[in-house]
N, CA, C and O atoms as a Tripos MOL2 file, in Angstrom:
@<TRIPOS>MOLECULE
protein
  284   283    71     0     0
PROTEIN
NO_CHARGES

@<TRIPOS>ATOM
      1 N         -25.8440    4.8840   -9.1280 N.3       1 MET1
      2 CA        -25.6560    4.3870   -7.1330 C.3       1 MET1
      3 C         -24.1710    3.7000   -7.6860 C.2       1 MET1
      4 O         -23.7580    3.0310   -6.7390 O.2       1 MET1
      5 N         -23.4870    3.6270   -8.5010 N.am      2 LYS2
      6 CA        -22.2730    3.1730   -8.6750 C.3       2 LYS2
      7 C         -21.5040    4.3470   -7.7330 C.2       2 LYS2
      8 O         -20.6720    4.3320   -6.8270 O.2       2 LYS2
      9 N         -22.3350    5.4700   -8.5410 N.am      3 LYS3
     10 CA        -21.3160    6.9300   -8.1910 C.3       3 LYS3
     11 C         -21.4980    7.4140   -6.7260 C.2       3 LYS3
     12 O         -20.5580    7.8110   -6.0370 O.2       3 LYS3
     13 N         -22.4940    7.3610   -6.4050 N.am      4 ALA4
     14 CA        -22.8750    7.0520   -5.1740 C.3       4 ALA4
     15 C         -22.3400    6.8940   -4.1480 C.2       4 ALA4
     16 O         -22.2440    7.7230   -3.2420 O.2       4 ALA4
     17 N         -21.6820    5.1460   -4.1890 N.am      5 LYS5
     18 CA        -21.1950    4.6690   -3.6030 C.3       5 LYS5
     19 C         -19.7820    5.3370   -3.3410 C.2       5 LYS5
     20 O         -19.2550    5.7510   -2.3080 O.2       5 LYS5
     21 N         -19.3260    5.2820   -4.7850 N.am      6 MET6
     22 CA        -17.9580    5.8870   -4.6490 C.3       6 MET6
     23 C         -17.2110    6.8050   -4.1130 C.2       6 MET6
     24 O         -15.9820    6.8080   -4.1710 O.2       6 MET6
     25 N         -18.0270    7.7930   -3.4570 N.am      7 ILE7
     26 CA        -18.1410    8.7630   -3.5460 C.3       7 ILE7
     27 C         -18.5710    8.9720   -1.9770 C.2       7 ILE7
     28 O         -18.4660   10.1090   -1.5170 O.2       7 ILE7
     29 N         -19.0200    7.9820   -1.1960 N.am      8 ILE8
     30 CA        -19.4540    7.0960   -0.1520 C.3       8 ILE8
     31 C         -17.8070    6.9150    0.7210 C.2       8 ILE8
     32 O         -17.4670    7.2800    1.8460 O.2       8 ILE8
     33 N         -17.3350    6.4660    0.0410 N.am      9 VAL9
     34 CA        -16.1890    5.2140   -0.1720 C.3       9 VAL9
     35 C         -14.9510    6.3360    0.1550 C.2       9 VAL9
     36 O         -14.1620    6.2380    1.0950 O.2       9 VAL9
     37 N         -14.9760    7.2870   -0.7260 N.am     10 LEU10
     38 CA        -13.7190    8.2090   -1.1830 C.3      10 LEU10
     39 C         -14.2240    9.9350    0.0010 C.2      10 LEU10
     40 O         -13.3200   10.7100    0.3130 O.2      10 LEU10
     41 N         -14.9040   10.0580    0.2110 N.am     11 VAL11
     42 CA        -15.1850   10.8670    1.8340 C.3      11 VAL11
     43 C         -14.9400    9.9720    2.9240 C.2      11 VAL11
     44 O         -13.8860   10.2110    3.5140 O.2      11 VAL11
     45 N         -15.7600    8.7980    3.4570 N.am     12 VAL12
     46 CA        -15.3410    8.1260    4.3250 C.3      12 VAL12
     47 C         -13.8900    7.7420    4.5200 C.2      12 VAL12
     48 O         -13.4090    7.5680    5.6390 O.2      12 VAL12
     49 N         -13.2470    7.6230    3.4550 N.am     13 SER13
     50 CA        -11.0740    7.1430    3.5030 C.3      13 SER13
     51 C         -11.0800    8.8080    3.8040 C.2      13 SER13
     52 O         -11.2750    8.7380    5.0180 O.2      13 SER13
     53 N         -11.0370    9.5860    3.6540 N.am     14 LEU14
     54 CA        -10.1890   10.6070    3.1820 C.3      14 LEU14
     55 C         -10.7500   11.4910    5.1150 C.2      14 LEU14
     56 O         -10.1430   12.5240    5.3980 O.2      14 LEU14
     57 N         -11.5640   11.0900    5.9090 N.am     15 ILE15
     58 CA        -12.3180   11.3090    6.4600 C.3      15 ILE15
     59 C         -10.8190   10.3550    8.1070 C.2      15 ILE15
     60 O         -10.2300   10.6190    9.1560 O.2      15 ILE15
     61 N         -11.0240    9.3610    7.1720 N.am     16 ALA16
     62 CA        -10.0540    8.2650    8.1630 C.3      16 ALA16
     63 C          -8.7400    8.5450    8.0110 C.2      16 ALA16
     64 O          -7.8960    8.3290    8.8810 O.2      16 ALA16
     65 N          -8.4860    9.1020    6.7490 N.am     17 VAL17
     66 CA         -6.6910    9.7390    6.8290 C.3      17 VAL17
     67 C          -7.0960   10.8800    7.7090 C.2      17 VAL17
     68 O          -7.2390   10.6550    8.9100 O.2      17 VAL17
     69 N          -7.2440   11.7710    7.3560 N.am     18 ILE18
     70 CA         -7.6520   12.9880    8.5420 C.3      18 ILE18
     71 C          -7.1940   12.1800    9.9310 C.2      18 ILE18
     72 O          -6.0870   12.1240   10.4660 O.2      18 ILE18
     73 N          -7.8890   11.8490   10.1390 N.am     19 VAL19
     74 CA         -8.0640   11.1800   11.7820 C.3      19 VAL19
     75 C          -6.6340   10.5440   11.7160 C.2      19 VAL19
     76 O          -5.6780   11.2490   12.0410 O.2      19 VAL19
     77 N          -6.5040    9.7050   11.4560 N.am     20 PHE20
     78 CA         -5.2300    8.7590   11.2270 C.3      20 PHE20
     79 C          -3.9340    9.5710   11.7100 C.2      20 PHE20
     80 O          -3.1920    9.1850   12.6140 O.2      20 PHE20
     81 N          -3.7290   11.0530   10.7880 N.am     21 PHE21
     82 CA         -2.5880   11.7310   10.7130 C.3      21 PHE21
     83 C          -2.3570   12.9810   12.0010 C.2      21 PHE21
     84 O          -1.3470   13.4300   12.5410 O.2      21 PHE21
     85 N          -3.5800   13.2100   12.1310 N.am     22 GLN22
     86 CA         -4.1470   13.8480   13.2270 C.3      22 GLN22
     87 C          -3.5690   13.6240   14.7080 C.2      22 GLN22
     88 O          -3.1660   14.4510   15.5260 O.2      22 GLN22
     89 N          -3.6820   11.9620   14.7890 N.am     23 ASN23
     90 CA         -3.0580   11.4980   15.9840 C.3      23 ASN23
     91 C          -1.4110   10.7820   16.2310 C.2      23 ASN23
     92 O          -1.0150    9.6270   16.3870 O.2      23 ASN23
     93 N          -0.8370   11.9320   16.1800 N.am     24 THR24
     94 CA          0.4370   11.0470   16.0400 C.3      24 THR24
     95 C           1.3450   11.2120   17.3850 C.2      24 THR24
     96 O           2.5620   11.3710   17.2890 O.2      24 THR24
     97 N           0.4470   11.1480   19.0790 N.am     25 GLU25
     98 CA          1.8480   11.1470   19.5490 C.3      25 GLU25
     99 C           1.7630    9.8630   19.8520 C.2      25 GLU25
    100 O           1.0510    9.0740   19.2310 O.2      25 GLU25
    101 N           2.8700    9.4070   21.3510 N.am     26 ILE26
    102 CA          3.0620    8.2610   21.2890 C.3      26 ILE26
    103 C           2.4350    7.9790   22.2720 C.2      26 ILE26
    104 O           2.4290    8.6410   23.3100 O.2      26 ILE26
    105 N           1.7770    6.8720   22.0480 N.am     27 VAL27
    106 CA          0.9420    5.8670   22.8570 C.3      27 VAL27
    107 C           1.4870    4.6710   23.5230 C.2      27 VAL27
    108 O           2.6100    4.5180   23.0410 O.2      27 VAL27
    109 N           1.2820    3.8530   24.2900 N.am     28 GLU28
    110 CA          1.7670    2.6210   24.9960 C.3      28 GLU28
    111 C           0.2130    1.4440   24.6670 C.2      28 GLU28
    112 O          -0.9940    1.4110   24.9050 O.2      28 GLU28
    113 N           1.0070    0.8410   24.1610 N.am     29 THR29
    114 CA         -0.2360   -0.6520   23.9300 C.3      29 THR29
    115 C           0.0970   -1.8600   24.8800 C.2      29 THR29
    116 O           1.2310   -2.2210   25.1960 O.2      29 THR29
    117 N          -0.7120   -2.2410   25.1520 N.am     30 ARG30
    118 CA         -0.4740   -3.5660   26.2900 C.3      30 ARG30
    119 C          -1.4110   -4.7860   25.0810 C.2      30 ARG30
    120 O          -2.6290   -4.7700   24.9020 O.2      30 ARG30
    121 N          -0.7170   -5.4520   24.6110 N.am     31 PHE31
    122 CA         -1.6170   -6.7480   23.9100 C.3      31 PHE31
    123 C          -0.7550   -7.7840   24.4570 C.2      31 PHE31
    124 O           0.4760   -7.7790   24.4460 O.2      31 PHE31
    125 N          -1.8540   -9.0500   25.1400 N.am     32 LEU32
    126 CA         -1.0390   -9.8350   26.1660 C.3      32 LEU32
    127 C          -0.3960   -9.7400   27.4840 C.2      32 LEU32
    128 O          -0.8420   -9.4150   28.5840 O.2      32 LEU32
    129 N           1.0380  -10.1950   26.9910 N.am     33 PHE33
    130 CA          2.0710   -9.6750   27.7040 C.3      33 PHE33
    131 C           3.0490   -8.6750   27.7070 C.2      33 PHE33
    132 O           3.7610   -8.3490   28.6570 O.2      33 PHE33
    133 N           3.0210   -7.9380   25.9050 N.am     34 ALA34
    134 CA          3.8140   -7.7740   25.4900 C.3      34 ALA34
    135 C           3.2010   -6.1910   25.6240 C.2      34 ALA34
    136 O           2.0050   -5.9060   25.6870 O.2      34 ALA34
    137 N           4.2590   -5.3110   25.6470 N.am     35 ARG35
    138 CA          3.9410   -3.7160   25.7310 C.3      35 ARG35
    139 C           4.3960   -3.1410   24.7890 C.2      35 ARG35
    140 O           5.6000   -3.3730   24.6750 O.2      35 ARG35
    141 N           3.9650   -2.4300   23.9770 N.am     36 ILE36
    142 CA          4.4480   -1.4730   22.3370 C.3      36 ILE36
    143 C           3.9710   -0.3580   22.5140 C.2      36 ILE36
    144 O           2.7490   -0.2090   22.4710 O.2      36 ILE36
    145 N           4.8910    0.7810   22.7760 N.am     37 SER37
    146 CA          5.3530    1.7590   22.0200 C.3      37 SER37
    147 C           5.3160    2.5430   20.5430 C.2      37 SER37
    148 O           6.3150    2.5100   19.8260 O.2      37 SER37
    149 N           3.9800    3.3230   20.0880 N.am     38 MET38
    150 CA          3.8930    3.6000   18.6670 C.3      38 MET38
    151 C           2.9780    4.5300   18.5840 C.2      38 MET38
    152 O           2.1130    4.7670   19.4270 O.2      38 MET38
    153 N           3.1850    5.1830   17.3630 N.am     39 PRO39
    154 CA          2.6120    6.5970   17.7380 C.3      39 PRO39
    155 C           0.9930    5.8660   16.9570 C.2      39 PRO39
    156 O           0.8860    4.8640   16.2500 O.2      39 PRO39
    157 N          -0.1400    6.8810   17.4620 N.am     40 ARG40
    158 CA         -1.3480    6.2900   17.4860 C.3      40 ARG40
    159 C          -2.0080    6.6630   16.3960 C.2      40 ARG40
    160 O          -3.2110    6.9180   16.3410 O.2      40 ARG40
    161 N          -0.8930    6.7160   15.1370 N.am     41 PHE41
    162 CA         -1.8800    6.5390   13.6810 C.3      41 PHE41
    163 C          -1.6340    5.1900   13.5320 C.2      41 PHE41
    164 O          -2.5510    4.5670   12.9970 O.2      41 PHE41
    165 N          -0.9430    4.7470   13.7580 N.am     42 LEU42
    166 CA         -0.3910    3.1360   13.3270 C.3      42 LEU42
    167 C          -1.3760    2.3370   14.1250 C.2      42 LEU42
    168 O          -1.9060    1.3090   13.7030 O.2      42 LEU42
    169 N          -1.6050    2.9080   15.3910 N.am     43 LEU43
    170 CA         -2.2190    1.9330   16.5760 C.3      43 LEU43
    171 C          -3.7310    1.8210   15.7500 C.2      43 LEU43
    172 O          -4.4590    0.8290   15.7990 O.2      43 LEU43
    173 N          -4.0630    3.2700   14.8680 N.am     44 LEU44
    174 CA         -5.5000    3.0820   14.7080 C.3      44 LEU44
    175 C          -5.4960    2.6010   12.6480 C.2      44 LEU44
    176 O          -6.4570    2.5100   11.8830 O.2      44 LEU44
    177 N          -4.5960    2.4810   12.4880 N.am     45 ILE45
    178 CA         -4.6340    2.2270   11.0680 C.3      45 ILE45
    179 C          -4.4910    0.3650   11.0970 C.2      45 ILE45
    180 O          -5.2170   -0.4160   10.4800 O.2      45 ILE45
    181 N          -3.5920    0.0960   11.8050 N.am     46 SER46
    182 CA         -3.8060   -1.5800   12.2030 C.3      46 SER46
    183 C          -4.8510   -1.9520   12.4260 C.2      46 SER46
    184 O          -5.4150   -2.7750   11.7050 O.2      46 SER46
    185 N          -5.3870   -1.4310   13.5030 N.am     47 THR47
    186 CA         -6.8090   -1.7280   14.0780 C.3      47 THR47
    187 C          -7.8800   -1.6810   12.9760 C.2      47 THR47
    188 O          -8.6640   -2.6300   12.9460 O.2      47 THR47
    189 N          -8.0340   -0.5670   11.9420 N.am     48 PHE48
    190 CA         -8.7150   -0.7720   10.8080 C.3      48 PHE48
    191 C          -8.7850   -1.3450    9.8790 C.2      48 PHE48
    192 O          -9.6590   -1.3500    9.0120 O.2      48 PHE48
    193 N          -7.4700   -2.1170   10.0110 N.am     49 ILE49
    194 CA         -7.1830   -2.9440    8.6460 C.3      49 ILE49
    195 C          -7.5800   -4.7480    8.9970 C.2      49 ILE49
    196 O          -7.9220   -5.7240    8.3290 O.2      49 ILE49
    197 N          -7.3000   -4.4560   10.3870 N.am     50 MET50
    198 CA         -7.5270   -5.9990   11.0430 C.3      50 MET50
    199 C          -9.5860   -5.9180   11.1410 C.2      50 MET50
    200 O         -10.3730   -6.8620   11.2170 O.2      50 MET50
    201 N          -9.8400   -4.5700   11.1010 N.am     51 GLY51
    202 CA        -11.3660   -4.6760   11.0420 C.3      51 GLY51
    203 C         -11.8830   -4.8870   10.0120 C.2      51 GLY51
    204 O         -12.8290   -5.6130   10.3220 O.2      51 GLY51
    205 N         -11.9080   -4.7440    8.9780 N.am     52 PHE52
    206 CA        -11.8070   -4.5220    7.5000 C.3      52 PHE52
    207 C         -11.7580   -6.2600    7.2600 C.2      52 PHE52
    208 O         -12.7040   -6.9480    6.8780 O.2      52 PHE52
    209 N          -9.8970   -6.8970    7.7180 N.am     53 ILE53
    210 CA        -10.4620   -8.0130    7.0910 C.3      53 ILE53
    211 C         -11.3180   -9.1700    7.8030 C.2      53 ILE53
    212 O         -11.6260  -10.2210    7.2400 O.2      53 ILE53
    213 N         -11.5870   -8.9030    8.8390 N.am     54 VAL54
    214 CA        -12.2270   -9.5860   10.3070 C.3      54 VAL54
    215 C         -13.4470   -9.3850    8.9570 C.2      54 VAL54
    216 O         -13.9150  -10.3740    8.3930 O.2      54 VAL54
    217 N         -13.7040   -8.4550    8.7090 N.am     55 GLY55
    218 CA        -15.4780   -8.0480    8.1350 C.3      55 GLY55
    219 C         -15.3190   -9.3810    6.5660 C.2      55 GLY55
    220 O         -16.0540  -10.3490    6.3700 O.2      55 GLY55
    221 N         -14.0100   -8.8830    5.6360 N.am     56 LEU56
    222 CA        -14.1430   -9.6580    4.5040 C.3      56 LEU56
    223 C         -14.1780  -11.0560    4.7270 C.2      56 LEU56
    224 O         -14.5000  -11.7750    3.7800 O.2      56 LEU56
    225 N         -13.8200  -11.7040    6.1360 N.am     57 ILE57
    226 CA        -13.9540  -13.3250    6.4880 C.3      57 ILE57
    227 C         -15.0300  -13.3530    6.3570 C.2      57 ILE57
    228 O         -15.6260  -13.9580    5.4660 O.2      57 ILE57
    229 N         -15.5620  -12.6190    7.3310 N.am     58 THR58
    230 CA        -17.4650  -12.8510    7.9650 C.3      58 THR58
    231 C         -18.3000  -13.0460    6.3200 C.2      58 THR58
    232 O         -18.9330  -14.0670    6.0540 O.2      58 THR58
    233 N         -18.1730  -12.0490    5.4850 N.am     59 MET59
    234 CA        -18.7240  -12.0740    4.7020 C.3      59 MET59
    235 C         -18.4610  -13.1390    3.4420 C.2      59 MET59
    236 O         -19.2800  -13.5840    2.6390 O.2      59 MET59
    237 N         -16.9710  -13.3980    3.5590 N.am     60 SER60
    238 CA        -16.8400  -14.6870    2.9490 C.3      60 SER60
    239 C         -17.8270  -15.7450    3.2450 C.2      60 SER60
    240 O         -18.6030  -15.9210    2.3060 O.2      60 SER60
    241 N         -18.0450  -16.5570    4.3480 N.am     61 TYR61
    242 CA        -18.4430  -17.2170    4.8200 C.3      61 TYR61
    243 C         -19.9160  -17.0430    4.7780 C.2      61 TYR61
    244 O         -20.8450  -17.8430    4.6670 O.2      61 TYR61
    245 N         -19.8710  -16.2290    4.8540 N.am     62 PHE62
    246 CA        -21.8800  -16.0250    4.5960 C.3      62 PHE62
    247 C         -22.5250  -16.1640    3.7410 C.2      62 PHE62
    248 O         -23.6290  -16.6850    3.5820 O.2      62 PHE62
    249 N         -21.5100  -15.4550    2.8300 N.am     63 ARG63
    250 CA        -22.3440  -15.9110    1.1310 C.3      63 ARG63
    251 C         -21.7850  -17.0690    0.6580 C.2      63 ARG63
    252 O         -22.1680  -17.1780   -0.5060 O.2      63 ARG63
    253 N         -20.8730  -18.2610    1.0400 N.am     64 ARG64
    254 CA        -20.9100  -19.4580    0.2170 C.3      64 ARG64
    255 C         -21.3820  -20.2950    1.6720 C.2      64 ARG64
    256 O         -21.3560  -21.4950    1.3990 O.2      64 ARG64
    257 N         -21.7100  -20.1350    2.7990 N.am     65 ARG65
    258 CA        -22.8390  -20.9370    3.6030 C.3      65 ARG65
    259 C         -24.1310  -21.7450    2.9530 C.2      65 ARG65
    260 O         -24.6410  -20.7810    3.5230 O.2      65 ARG65
    261 N         -24.8140  -22.2600    2.5530 N.am     66 PRO66
    262 CA        -25.7280  -22.9410    2.1680 C.3      66 PRO66
    263 C         -27.0720  -22.7680    2.7520 C.2      66 PRO66
    264 O         -27.4750  -23.1840    3.8380 O.2      66 PRO66
    265 N         -27.6310  -22.1610    1.9540 N.am     67 ARG67
    266 CA        -29.0650  -21.3590    3.0660 C.3      67 ARG67
    267 C         -30.3660  -22.5590    3.1930 C.2      67 ARG67
    268 O         -30.8320  -23.1560    2.2220 O.2      67 ARG67
    269 N         -30.6420  -22.6720    4.0880 N.am     68 LYS68
    270 CA        -31.5090  -23.7220    4.3310 C.3      68 LYS68
    271 C         -33.2030  -23.4890    3.5440 C.2      68 LYS68
    272 O         -33.7440  -22.4080    3.3110 O.2      68 LYS68
    273 N         -33.6810  -24.7060    3.3000 N.am     69 GLN69
    274 CA        -34.8430  -24.3870    2.5590 C.3      69 GLN69
    275 C         -36.1420  -24.7630    3.3680 C.2      69 GLN69
    276 O         -36.2270  -25.9070    3.8150 O.2      69 GLN69
    277 N         -36.9170  -24.0700    3.5280 N.am     70 THR70
    278 CA        -38.1850  -24.3480    4.0270 C.3      70 THR70
    279 C         -39.0740  -24.6170    3.0490 C.2      70 THR70
    280 O         -38.8310  -24.2060    1.9140 O.2      70 THR70
    281 N         -40.4730  -25.4870    3.3630 N.am     71 SER71
    282 CA        -41.0370  -25.7580    2.6200 C.3      71 SER71
    283 C         -42.3830  -27.1200    3.6560 C.2      71 SER71
    284 O         -43.2790  -27.6930    3.0350 O.2      71 SER71
@<TRIPOS>BOND
     1     1     2 1
     2     2     3 1
     3     3     4 2
     4     3     5 am
     5     5     6 1
     6     6     7 1
     7     7     8 2
     8     7     9 am
     9     9    10 1
    10    10    11 1
    11    11    12 2
    12    11    13 am
    13    13    14 1
    14    14    15 1
    15    15    16 2
    16    15    17 am
    17    17    18 1
    18    18    19 1
    19    19    20 2
    20    19    21 am
    21    21    22 1
    22    22    23 1
    23    23    24 2
    24    23    25 am
    25    25    26 1
    26    26    27 1
    27    27    28 2
    28    27    29 am
    29    29    30 1
    30    30    31 1
    31    31    32 2
    32    31    33 am
    33    33    34 1
    34    34    35 1
    35    35    36 2
    36    35    37 am
    37    37    38 1
    38    38    39 1
    39    39    40 2
    40    39    41 am
    41    41    42 1
    42    42    43 1
    43    43    44 2
    44    43    45 am
    45    45    46 1
    46    46    47 1
    47    47    48 2
    48    47    49 am
    49    49    50 1
    50    50    51 1
    51    51    52 2
    52    51    53 am
    53    53    54 1
    54    54    55 1
    55    55    56 2
    56    55    57 am
    57    57    58 1
    58    58    59 1
    59    59    60 2
    60    59    61 am
    61    61    62 1
    62    62    63 1
    63    63    64 2
    64    63    65 am
    65    65    66 1
    66    66    67 1
    67    67    68 2
    68    67    69 am
    69    69    70 1
    70    70    71 1
    71    71    72 2
    72    71    73 am
    73    73    74 1
    74    74    75 1
    75    75    76 2
    76    75    77 am
    77    77    78 1
    78    78    79 1
    79    79    80 2
    80    79    81 am
    81    81    82 1
    82    82    83 1
    83    83    84 2
    84    83    85 am
    85    85    86 1
    86    86    87 1
    87    87    88 2
    88    87    89 am
    89    89    90 1
    90    90    91 1
    91    91    92 2
    92    91    93 am
    93    93    94 1
    94    94    95 1
    95    95    96 2
    96    95    97 am
    97    97    98 1
    98    98    99 1
    99    99   100 2
   100    99   101 am
   101   101   102 1
   102   102   103 1
   103   103   104 2
   104   103   105 am
   105   105   106 1
   106   106   107 1
   107   107   108 2
   108   107   109 am
   109   109   110 1
   110   110   111 1
   111   111   112 2
   112   111   113 am
   113   113   114 1
   114   114   115 1
   115   115   116 2
   116   115   117 am
   117   117   118 1
   118   118   119 1
   119   119   120 2
   120   119   121 am
   121   121   122 1
   122   122   123 1
   123   123   124 2
   124   123   125 am
   125   125   126 1
   126   126   127 1
   127   127   128 2
   128   127   129 am
   129   129   130 1
   130   130   131 1
   131   131   132 2
   132   131   133 am
   133   133   134 1
   134   134   135 1
   135   135   136 2
   136   135   137 am
   137   137   138 1
   138   138   139 1
   139   139   140 2
   140   139   141 am
   141   141   142 1
   142   142   143 1
   143   143   144 2
   144   143   145 am
   145   145   146 1
   146   146   147 1
   147   147   148 2
   148   147   149 am
   149   149   150 1
   150   150   151 1
   151   151   152 2
   152   151   153 am
   153   153   154 1
   154   154   155 1
   155   155   156 2
   156   155   157 am
   157   157   158 1
   158   158   159 1
   159   159   160 2
   160   159   161 am
   161   161   162 1
   162   162   163 1
   163   163   164 2
   164   163   165 am
   165   165   166 1
   166   166   167 1
   167   167   168 2
   168   167   169 am
   169   169   170 1
   170   170   171 1
   171   171   172 2
   172   171   173 am
   173   173   174 1
   174   174   175 1
   175   175   176 2
   176   175   177 am
   177   177   178 1
   178   178   179 1
   179   179   180 2
   180   179   181 am
   181   181   182 1
   182   182   183 1
   183   183   184 2
   184   183   185 am
   185   185   186 1
   186   186   187 1
   187   187   188 2
   188   187   189 am
   189   189   190 1
   190   190   191 1
   191   191   192 2
   192   191   193 am
   193   193   194 1
   194   194   195 1
   195   195   196 2
   196   195   197 am
   197   197   198 1
   198   198   199 1
   199   199   200 2
   200   199   201 am
   201   201   202 1
   202   202   203 1
   203   203   204 2
   204   203   205 am
   205   205   206 1
   206   206   207 1
   207   207   208 2
   208   207   209 am
   209   209   210 1
   210   210   211 1
   211   211   212 2
   212   211   213 am
   213   213   214 1
   214   214   215 1
   215   215   216 2
   216   215   217 am
   217   217   218 1
   218   218   219 1
   219   219   220 2
   220   219   221 am
   221   221   222 1
   222   222   223 1
   223   223   224 2
   224   223   225 am
   225   225   226 1
   226   226   227 1
   227   227   228 2
   228   227   229 am
   229   229   230 1
   230   230   231 1
   231   231   232 2
   232   231   233 am
   233   233   234 1
   234   234   235 1
   235   235   236 2
   236   235   237 am
   237   237   238 1
   238   238   239 1
   239   239   240 2
   240   239   241 am
   241   241   242 1
   242   242   243 1
   243   243   244 2
   244   243   245 am
   245   245   246 1
   246   246   247 1
   247   247   248 2
   248   247   249 am
   249   249   250 1
   250   250   251 1
   251   251   252 2
   252   251   253 am
   253   253   254 1
   254   254   255 1
   255   255   256 2
   256   255   257 am
   257   257   258 1
   258   258   259 1
   259   259   260 2
   260   259   261 am
   261   261   262 1
   262   262   263 1
   263   263   264 2
   264   263   265 am
   265   265   266 1
   266   266   267 1
   267   267   268 2
   268   267   269 am
   269   269   270 1
   270   270   271 1
   271   271   272 2
   272   271   273 am
   273   273   274 1
   274   274   275 1
   275   275   276 2
   276   275   277 am
   277   277   278 1
   278   278   279 1
   279   279   280 2
   280   279   281 am
   281   281   282 1
   282   282   283 1
   283   283   284 2
@<TRIPOS>SUBSTRUCTURE
     1 MET1         2 RESIDUE 1 A MET
     2 LYS2         6 RESIDUE 1 A LYS
     3 LYS3        10 RESIDUE 1 A LYS
     4 ALA4        14 RESIDUE 1 A ALA
     5 LYS5        18 RESIDUE 1 A LYS
     6 MET6        22 RESIDUE 1 A MET
     7 ILE7        26 RESIDUE 1 A ILE
     8 ILE8        30 RESIDUE 1 A ILE
     9 VAL9        34 RESIDUE 1 A VAL
    10 LEU10       38 RESIDUE 1 A LEU
    11 VAL11       42 RESIDUE 1 A VAL
    12 VAL12       46 RESIDUE 1 A VAL
    13 SER13       50 RESIDUE 1 A SER
    14 LEU14       54 RESIDUE 1 A LEU
    15 ILE15       58 RESIDUE 1 A ILE
    16 ALA16       62 RESIDUE 1 A ALA
    17 VAL17       66 RESIDUE 1 A VAL
    18 ILE18       70 RESIDUE 1 A ILE
    19 VAL19       74 RESIDUE 1 A VAL
    20 PHE20       78 RESIDUE 1 A PHE
    21 PHE21       82 RESIDUE 1 A PHE
    22 GLN22       86 RESIDUE 1 A GLN
    23 ASN23       90 RESIDUE 1 A ASN
    24 THR24       94 RESIDUE 1 A THR
    25 GLU25       98 RESIDUE 1 A GLU
    26 ILE26      102 RESIDUE 1 A ILE
    27 VAL27      106 RESIDUE 1 A VAL
    28 GLU28      110 RESIDUE 1 A GLU
    29 THR29      114 RESIDUE 1 A THR
    30 ARG30      118 RESIDUE 1 A ARG
    31 PHE31      122 RESIDUE 1 A PHE
    32 LEU32      126 RESIDUE 1 A LEU
    33 PHE33      130 RESIDUE 1 A PHE
    34 ALA34      134 RESIDUE 1 A ALA
    35 ARG35      138 RESIDUE 1 A ARG
    36 ILE36      142 RESIDUE 1 A ILE
    37 SER37      146 RESIDUE 1 A SER
    38 MET38      150 RESIDUE 1 A MET
    39 PRO39      154 RESIDUE 1 A PRO
    40 ARG40      158 RESIDUE 1 A ARG
    41 PHE41      162 RESIDUE 1 A PHE
    42 LEU42      166 RESIDUE 1 A LEU
    43 LEU43      170 RESIDUE 1 A LEU
    44 LEU44      174 RESIDUE 1 A LEU
    45 ILE45      178 RESIDUE 1 A ILE
    46 SER46      182 RESIDUE 1 A SER
    47 THR47      186 RESIDUE 1 A THR
    48 PHE48      190 RESIDUE 1 A PHE
    49 ILE49      194 RESIDUE 1 A ILE
    50 MET50      198 RESIDUE 1 A MET
    51 GLY51      202 RESIDUE 1 A GLY
    52 PHE52      206 RESIDUE 1 A PHE
    53 ILE53      210 RESIDUE 1 A ILE
    54 VAL54      214 RESIDUE 1 A VAL
    55 GLY55      218 RESIDUE 1 A GLY
    56 LEU56      222 RESIDUE 1 A LEU
    57 ILE57      226 RESIDUE 1 A ILE
    58 THR58      230 RESIDUE 1 A THR
    59 MET59      234 RESIDUE 1 A MET
    60 SER60      238 RESIDUE 1 A SER
    61 TYR61      242 RESIDUE 1 A TYR
    62 PHE62      246 RESIDUE 1 A PHE
    63 ARG63      250 RESIDUE 1 A ARG
    64 ARG64      254 RESIDUE 1 A ARG
    65 ARG65      258 RESIDUE 1 A ARG
    66 PRO66      262 RESIDUE 1 A PRO
    67 ARG67      266 RESIDUE 1 A ARG
    68 LYS68      270 RESIDUE 1 A LYS
    69 GLN69      274 RESIDUE 1 A GLN
    70 THR70      278 RESIDUE 1 A THR
    71 SER71      282 RESIDUE 1 A SER
């Protein structure tokens, strides 16, 4: 089972890297009042990393939260 998970993680990571590096054109991004020009792959990578961090924080919150006991 651990081997299957590792293979899935590697395949998804490889696909993500391929998508990142196929998107090299410059895009303009608006964030609140700022406009930023950057390569699209940097935007994709930063969005991916922020989503991963939010997922980790959410997962740690739900693991620490005490469960209600029903009786």
